[in-house]
N, C-alpha and C positions, 0 to 999 in steps of 0.2 A: 230287882226284879225277880219274880217266882215263875219257874218253869216246871210243868209236869210233863215229862218225856214219856210218850206212849209208843212202846216198841213191840213188834212181832213180825212174823213173816207175813207175806201178802195174803190176803184172802180171810184173815182171821178176825178182823173186825174193828181195827183202830179207828178208822173214819166213821163207822157206825156208832161206835162208843162216843168218840168225840163230838159228833153231831148231837146225840142225846144229851151229853152232859152240857154242852153249850146252850142247848135249848131250855134246860131246866135251870141253869145257873148263869143266865145271861148277864147280870150285874156283877158277877165275880170272875167270869172266865173269858177268855179270848182265844179264838182259834187261830194258830200260827199258820199262816199260808206260805209254804216254801216256794221259792222261785224256781222255774224249771225251763230247760231249753227244749224239752221234749213236747211231742204233740199231745194234747188232751186224749184220754182214752175214752171218756164218756162225760156227760154233763155233771156228774158228781166231782169230777176232777176240778171243775172250776171253783168248787167250795173249798178245796184243799190246796190248790196250787195257783201261782200266778205265772202265766206262760209268757216267756220273753225270747229273745233271739240270742244266738251264739255271740254276736256282736255286743249285746247288752252285758252278757256274762264276762266277756273279756275286759269290758270296761269296768266293771264293778267287782270282780272276783277278790280283790285285796280287801274288801270290806266284809267278806264272808265270815260268819261265826262257825258255820259248819258246812261242809261241801261233800256231795256224794257224786263221783264220777261212774256212771253205769257202764257196764261192759257194752252196752249198745251205743255208747258214744255221747249220750246227753248228760247234763248236769242238773242236780237239784242242790239247792243251797238256801241258807237264811242270812240275812244281815239284821242290823238293828231295826230296820224299818218294818220287819215282819213281826215285831213283838209290841205288846202294850205294858208300859211300865207300871201302870196302875192295877193291873189284873193279874189272875193266875194263867199263864200262857199254855194251852193245851197243844202239845207238839208231837205230831206223829213223825218219828225219826228212827233211822235204822240203829240197831244195837252197836255196830262197829263205829258209827259217827258219833255216838255217845261217848264211847270208851276213848276214841282218838281225838276228839275235838271238843264236844259240848262240856264235858266234865271239867276240863282244864280251863276253858273260857269262863265257866261260872265260878270257878275258884278265883281266877284272875281279876273278875269284875265284881266279885262279892255277891253274886246272884244265888238265890236259892234254887236247888235243884232236887226234885224227887223223880223216880223212875218207876214206871209200871211196865212189866212184860206180860202181854197176853199169851199164855200158853195153850196150845191145841195140838192133839195128836195128828201126825201127818196124814192118816187115812181121811180124817174128817175135813182136814184142810183141802185135800184133793177133791172130795166131794162138794165142798163149797165153791171151788174153783171151777169145776165143771158146771155147776148150776149157774154161776156168774158168767163164765166164758164160753159155755158150750162145749168145751173139749178140754184136754190137757194141754193143747198147743200153748207154749210160753211158761208152762209150769216149770219151777225149778226148785232145788233144795234151799236156795238162798242162804248159804252159810253166813253172809255178811249180816243177815238179819237174825241170827240164832241167839238163843239166851246165853250160849256158852260165852260170848263176848262179856257178859254182864255178871253171871253167876258168881264168879270168884273175884271179881273186880269191884263191885259196888256193895257195901256190906249191909245196906238197908234196902235192898231191891225189893219191891213189892210185885209178887207174881200172882196173876189172876188166872184162873182157869176159865178159858174162853169157851169151853165145852158145857155151858150152862145158859141161863137165860140172860138176856140184854139187861134186864132189870137187876139181876144179881151183879152183873159186872158194873153197872152204874153204882150200886150201893157201895161196892168195895172201892171204887175209884173216888166216890164223894168222901169216904173215909180219909183217903190219902189227901184230898183237897183240903180237908179240915185240918190236917197236920201242917200243910203249907200255910194256911192262913194264920196258924199260931205262931209261925216263925216271925 
């Protein structure tokens, strides 16, 4: 299995980039939809998550490949059913989960993993947050999503400047996908 983990803080453009790539490369990519016990924030959330009950999580947590327990009390996780073995899996995942779980699972199962980190200055991220949410309510530093978890951990980390056009981000991501296809 081939996984392209796309990491960044909230509001940087993970989902937008994944949506654009999936549209352009339908035959070779698959969007990983994480399972979540939280409530959907908006309609776009239905594209990136499958929402389930806490009871469902408790019954299936042993099958998890990667799990995030949010300070707000909800769980996001993936299991094998979230992936397509025949395609490159586009996976929006936090940096800490890559380092603490996904990387080891990929090694254990012999899966190919590439990681992209979308980097954006905090001031611009705040501006985008306000534009999307209407205020800074809910905005945080999100240290568990920081590049710091990956920069000294993963030697071939692909860092993409998210303070550019979506087309530039797509082009850089396609180059990483081509590397994965060659493996």
